[in-house]
C-alpha positions as CSV (number, residue, x, y, z in Angstrom):
1,X,0.0,0.0,0.0
2,X,1.3,3.5,-0.9
3,X,1.5,6.0,1.9
4,X,-1.0,8.7,0.8
5,X,1.5,11.4,1.9
6,X,3.9,10.1,-0.7
7,X,1.7,10.2,-3.8
8,X,2.5,12.7,-6.5
9,X,-0.8,14.3,-5.7
10,X,0.3,15.0,-2.1
11,X,3.8,15.9,-3.0
12,X,2.5,18.5,-5.5
13,X,0.4,20.1,-2.8
14,X,-3.0,18.5,-3.2
15,X,-6.0,19.6,-5.2
16,X,-5.2,23.4,-5.2
17,X,-1.8,22.7,-6.7
18,X,-3.0,20.3,-9.3
19,X,-5.7,22.8,-10.4
20,X,-3.1,25.6,-10.7
21,X,-1.0,23.3,-12.8
22,X,-3.9,22.6,-15.1
23,X,-4.8,26.3,-15.4
24,X,-1.2,27.2,-16.3
25,X,-1.0,24.3,-18.7
26,X,-4.0,25.4,-20.7
27,X,-3.0,29.1,-20.6
28,X,0.4,28.2,-22.0
29,X,-1.3,26.0,-24.6
30,X,-3.5,28.8,-25.8
31,X,-0.5,31.2,-26.0
32,X,2.2,28.9,-27.3
33,X,0.5,26.0,-29.1
34,X,-2.7,27.3,-30.7
35,X,-3.0,24.3,-33.0
36,X,-3.1,22.1,-30.0
37,X,-5.5,24.4,-28.1
38,X,-7.9,24.3,-31.1
39,X,-8.3,20.5,-30.7
40,X,-10.1,21.3,-27.4
41,X,-13.4,23.1,-26.9
42,X,-12.4,26.8,-26.6
43,X,-14.2,29.9,-25.5
44,X,-14.7,33.0,-27.7
45,X,-11.3,34.3,-26.6
46,X,-9.5,31.2,-27.8
47,X,-8.9,29.8,-24.3
48,X,-9.6,26.2,-23.6
49,X,-13.0,26.0,-22.0
50,X,-13.8,25.8,-18.3
51,X,-15.4,22.5,-18.9
52,X,-12.3,21.0,-20.4
53,X,-10.1,22.4,-17.7
54,X,-12.2,21.1,-14.9
55,X,-12.5,17.7,-16.5
56,X,-8.7,17.4,-17.0
57,X,-8.1,18.6,-13.4
58,X,-10.5,16.0,-12.0
59,X,-8.7,13.3,-14.1
60,X,-5.3,14.5,-13.1
61,X,-6.1,14.6,-9.4
62,X,-7.0,10.9,-9.5
63,X,-4.2,9.9,-11.9
64,X,-1.7,11.5,-9.4
65,X,-3.1,9.5,-6.5
66,X,-5.7,11.8,-5.1
67,X,-9.5,11.2,-4.8
68,X,-11.0,9.2,-7.7
69,X,-13.8,11.6,-8.4
70,X,-13.2,11.5,-12.1
71,X,-14.0,7.8,-12.2
72,X,-17.0,8.3,-10.0
73,X,-18.4,11.0,-12.3
74,X,-17.3,9.7,-15.8
75,X,-16.2,6.1,-15.4
76,X,-12.9,4.6,-16.5
77,X,-10.9,7.2,-18.4
78,X,-10.3,5.0,-21.5
79,X,-7.8,7.7,-22.7
80,X,-7.1,6.3,-26.2
81,X,-10.8,5.6,-26.9
82,X,-11.8,9.1,-25.8
83,X,-9.1,10.7,-27.8
84,X,-9.4,8.8,-31.1
85,X,-11.3,11.6,-32.7
86,X,-8.3,13.9,-32.1
87,X,-5.3,13.5,-34.4
88,X,-2.3,12.8,-32.1
89,X,1.0,12.6,-33.9
90,X,4.5,13.2,-32.8
91,X,4.1,17.0,-33.2
92,X,1.0,17.1,-31.1
93,X,2.5,14.9,-28.5
94,X,5.5,17.1,-28.3
95,X,3.4,20.3,-28.1
96,X,1.4,18.8,-25.2
97,X,4.6,17.9,-23.4
98,X,6.1,21.3,-24.0
99,X,3.1,22.9,-22.3
100,X,3.1,20.5,-19.4
101,X,6.8,20.9,-18.8
102,X,6.6,24.7,-19.0
103,X,3.7,24.7,-16.5
104,X,5.6,22.4,-14.1
105,X,8.7,24.6,-14.4
106,X,6.7,27.9,-13.9
107,X,5.0,26.5,-10.8
108,X,8.3,25.3,-9.4
109,X,7.6,21.5,-9.2
110,X,10.8,20.3,-7.5
111,X,13.0,17.4,-8.4
112,X,12.8,14.5,-8.2
113,X,9.0,14.9,-8.6
114,X,9.4,16.9,-11.8
115,X,11.5,14.1,-13.4
116,X,9.1,11.4,-12.3
117,X,6.1,13.3,-13.7
118,X,7.9,14.3,-16.9
119,X,8.7,10.6,-17.5
120,X,5.1,9.5,-16.7
121,X,3.5,12.3,-18.8
122,X,5.9,11.3,-21.7
123,X,4.8,7.7,-21.5
124,X,1.1,8.5,-21.5
125,X,1.5,11.1,-24.3
126,X,3.4,8.6,-26.5
127,X,0.7,6.0,-25.8
128,X,-1.9,8.5,-27.0
129,X,-0.4,8.8,-30.5
130,X,-2.9,7.5,-33.1
131,X,-1.3,8.9,-36.2
132,X,2.1,8.2,-37.8
133,X,4.7,10.9,-37.8
């Protein structure tokens, strides 16, 4: 059994910290990776919608070892199935990772947690690829 105080969720600072990470991630995406942002539901100003941000935050909280509210509300994440409509190639994978790395850096996620999360995000992002190239 994993000590709850040792989960990435707890080490990041719990729900408030995860939500800050998600907000910064999507803000950076809208600013730096507009093609990636447009794959999401966006508001009239080009920002990724509140609904998308909240849903990803809920997922990420559970994925990092926090409360499993995403699964209670939406069922199993089935990431590949839910993203099949979105063309994820190497360029989109790398754009996603650039945004997440920048968000983690700006929010001061410390090592070794940064390295651990970067590796895990990279594995999941690569798994999500559904297009060549």
